[in-house]
N, C-alpha and C positions, 0 to 999 in steps of 0.2 A: 637519488633514491634507488634502492635495489629492489626489483620486482622478481620474485622467484615463483616458479610453477613447475609442474611435471612436464608440460608440453608448451612450447612457444610456437605460435603460428604467425608468420610474417605475411600480412595481407589479409584484410577483412572483406574481400570480395566473396562471391558465392562459394568458391572452393573452400576458402578458409572457414566460412560460417558453417558449411555443411560438415566439414571435418570436425570442427569444434562441437557441433551438436551431437554427433555420434560418440565422440570421445567423452564429453561431459556426461552423457547418458550412461556410459560405462564406468563412471566414477572417477575419471581422470581430472586433475586440476589443470585447467587450460587458460592461457593468456594469449590474446590476439593483439598485435600492434599494426597500425596502418598510418601511412603518411597523410592520408586524406582527413578532411574534417567530418566525414560521414563514413559509415560502413557502406559496403556494396560494390566498390570499384565501378565497373561499367554498368551496374544496375543503378543508374544515375538519373535523378529527376531534379529539375531546377525551376524555381519560381521566376516568372518573368511577367511584370505587370501584375494583374489580378489572376493570371493563369499559371498553368504548370506545363512543363515539357519534359518528356523523356529524351535525354540527349545522348545516352550511350546505347545499351541494348534496347531495341524497340519491341521485341517480342521473343518468345521461345517456342520451339516445337517439341513434341514427344514422339520418340521413335523406338523406345525400349520398354518392356513391361516394368522394369524396376523404377524407371523415372515416371511412368504412368501412375504407379502407386503413390509416389510422392506428390505428384501434381493433384491427384484426387484428394489427398489430405488438404492441400492448399485451397482447392476449390471448395471443399466442405467448410473450411474456415473463412470463406469469402475473401481470400487474399488474392486470388487470380480468377480470370474469366477468359472464355473463348472469344477472341476478337474476330477472326476471319479464317478462311481456308485458302487464301491466295490474294494477290494484289493486282490492281490495274497496271498495265504497261503504258498507259497514257493514250491508248487507242479507244475507239468507241465500242470495242467488242465486249467490254466488261471485264471483271476480274478474271485472272488466270487461276484456275483451281487445280491444286495437286493432291488434295485429300488430307494433307497434314494440318490439323488445327493449329492456329497461331494463338498463343496465350499472352495476355498482358496482365499487369498487376493493378488492382484497384488502388487509386491514389498515386499511381506512378510506380515504376519499377523499384525505386529506392524504398518505397513503403514496404515491399516484401523483405528487403534486406534489413530494414530497421526492425521489423517485427521479429525476424529470426534472431537479431542481436538482443532484443529485449528479452526473449525467451532464454537466451544464453546467460545473460547477467542474472536473471531470476534463478537460474539453476546453479549459479556460483562461479561462472566463468568471468574473467576480467577482460575488458576491451579498452585499449589505449589508442586514442585517435590523435591526429595532428602530431605524430611522432616521426621524426626523420632520423632513421638509423644511419650511422656512419660506417660501422664495421661489425662483422660477426666473426667470432673466433672460438676455437675449441677451448673448453674451460672445465677443469676438474672432472673429467669424464663425461662432460655434457657440453653446453653451449652458453656463450655470453654474447649479447647484442648490446652495443653501445649507441646511445642516442645523442643527437646534437645538443639536446637540452641538458645533458649530463646524467640522465637516468640510465640505469643498467638493467637488462632483463636476462635472467639466467634460467635454464631449464635442462633437463636430461635429454629431451628429444626436441628436435627442430623441424618444423615444416615450413618450406618456402613456397608460397603461392603467388608471389609477385612475378611479373614478366621475367623470363629467364635471364636476359641481359642484366637486369637490375639485381637479381638474386646472386648471380655470379660476381658482380661488382662488389657486393657486400662481403662475400667470402674472400675475394681477393684482398680487400682492404684489411681483413683479419688474418691474412696469410694462411688460409685454409687451402690445402692441396687435395684436389679430387684425383681419383684414378684417371690416368690419361684417356682411357677409352670412354669413361663416363663424361669426362670434360668435353671430349671431342663430340660425343653424341648431343650434349646439351648445346654446344656452340653451333650445331646445324639448325637449331630452331630459329625460325624467322617470323617476323610480324610485318604487316602493312599498317600504315597510319590511316586515320580518318579525320577529316575536317568536318565539323558539325556547325550548323547554324540554327538559331531559334528566333522566329519572327512573331511578334505580337501584332496582329492585324485586326482592323475593323473594316467591314465592308464586304464587297462581292467577291470573295475568294472561295472557290469551290473545287475540291478534289473529287475524282470519281469514287464510286463505291469500292471498298468499304472505308474510304477516307485516307487512302495511302496509294502511292505510285512507286513502283520499283522498276528501274531500267538499269540493270547492272552494268551495261557497257557505256552508259552515258556519264559525262563528267559528274553531274549531280544525280546520283544513282537512287536516292531514296528521298521521298517527300511524304510527310504524314501530318495529318491534322489531329492534334491532341484532344481537341474538343470532340471531334467525331469518334475518336478512339474511346472517349468516355472518362478521361482523367482530368480534363480542364473545363469544367462546366461554366466557369465565370468568364472565360475569354477564349478567343480563337488564337491558338499558338501553333505555328507550323514548324516542324523539325525537318532539317535538310541534312543529308549525309553525302559527302563527296565520295566517288569511288576510289579505290586504292591508288591508281595511277595518278589521277588528278590531285588527290590529297597529298601524295608525295611531292608532286611538282610544285605545289603552292603552299607547302607546310610552313615555310618561313616568310610568307607574305604577311603584310599587316592585317589586323582585324578588319580594317576598313576595306582593303582590297578583297579579302575573302568574302566579307559581307556583301559587297557589290555583286559578286557572282551569285550568291543566294537570292539577292533582291531581283536580279534578272530572271532567275528561275521562277520566283514568285509571280512575276508578271504573266507568265504563261497560264496561270490558273485564276486570273482575275477576269471576271465576266461583267464588270461594271466598276464604278468608283470604289476605291478602298484607300485606307490610310495605314501606312506602316508605322506603328507606334514605337517599336523598339526592335533592334536586332542585336543578338549576342552571338559570339563565336566561341567554340570550344575545340581544343586540339586533343586528339587521342593518339599518342605516339605508337602504342602497342594495341591497336584496335582489333586486328584480325590476324590470327596465326595463319601463316601460309605454308610453312614447313614444320611438321609436327614431330614430337617424340612419339614413337609408335605404341607405347604402353600408357596406361592411366597415370602412372607415377614412376619416378626413378628413386631408388633408395641408394644413398651413398655407401660405398664399400670402404672398409678399413677406417671408419670414423665413428664417433658416437652417433646414435640414431639420427639420421638426416634424410628428409624426403623433399623432393621437388614435385610440384603438381600444378594444375591449372587448366585453362582452356586450350593450351598448346600441347596437351598430353592426350593423344589418341583421337579426340573428337573436338573440332573447333567450334563448339556451340555451348550455350548455357547448360544443356543436358550433359555435355562432356565435362564441363567444369564441375558440375554437381557430382558426376560419377567419379571424377578424379579425387575429390575430397572424401567421398565415402569409401573409396578403395584404400586410400591412405589410412583412414581411421580403422578399417577392417584389418589391415595388416598390423597396425599397432596393437589393436585390441586382441588380436590372435597370437601376438608374440608371447 
């Protein structure tokens, strides 16, 4: 089947969703494709037992007036809430406060993404999930994306919000040649992986206020109680994140081996008998941009309209990913 639109967005994470929202509001016909079974990318929430766990992005901060305005709208719609202004480092001193509110999403981070996606489809955008693209090529003054399932997506303008190595691989498969300087700039972008664990527990497991511990230099750098966070009322589910160095070193270990490390960390927060009902492991290969492209997006030169964006562009946070998507949309709408 051939799916035709004005603008094709590859990646239905927060960058793609925010770009699509601004473009759709401007009257553009937009299609999004994503290889995942849900929108959101690392705005990811998983059911485990009777509970829920955020296993990608855990929270976001607000540091610019533009993003503050957006978050105020989400707060008014009861999509997000203020969780904390800092985390415990595991000591008895209490949470470390730095003044930046940390926001979480009601029902889990993925609920925010799904709400944005529902608004998009209601406004006429099309979203195609579980689509594995094999190649993207220039096509009749625009773009053609071929999917493993046999579907074809064509558009005049292409926005790539997937991690940069994946985006470049799709263009390479379609024999698209970028200007050497632009290619070199994109190839400097680097990411660190993250190993994540989710443990459904019953019993005496207690994290310090506000229900999360952050120790960035420790192998297990993040531990959070999703029930204390407010998204898992039916069960206590603990999320663990390994730091970048530890995650890279153990990325190819078995789920059992990785889970054992998270189980050992869990023991530190047990103050009496408890039962580990279930442990799940998730791997994020492109979790944290470590070397960024310095601008909110890159526009390809000497090609049909082509944009690269995401959380590796200018600011490595959810706020940066949102800003990247909106900046791309503003450039297209102003063209």
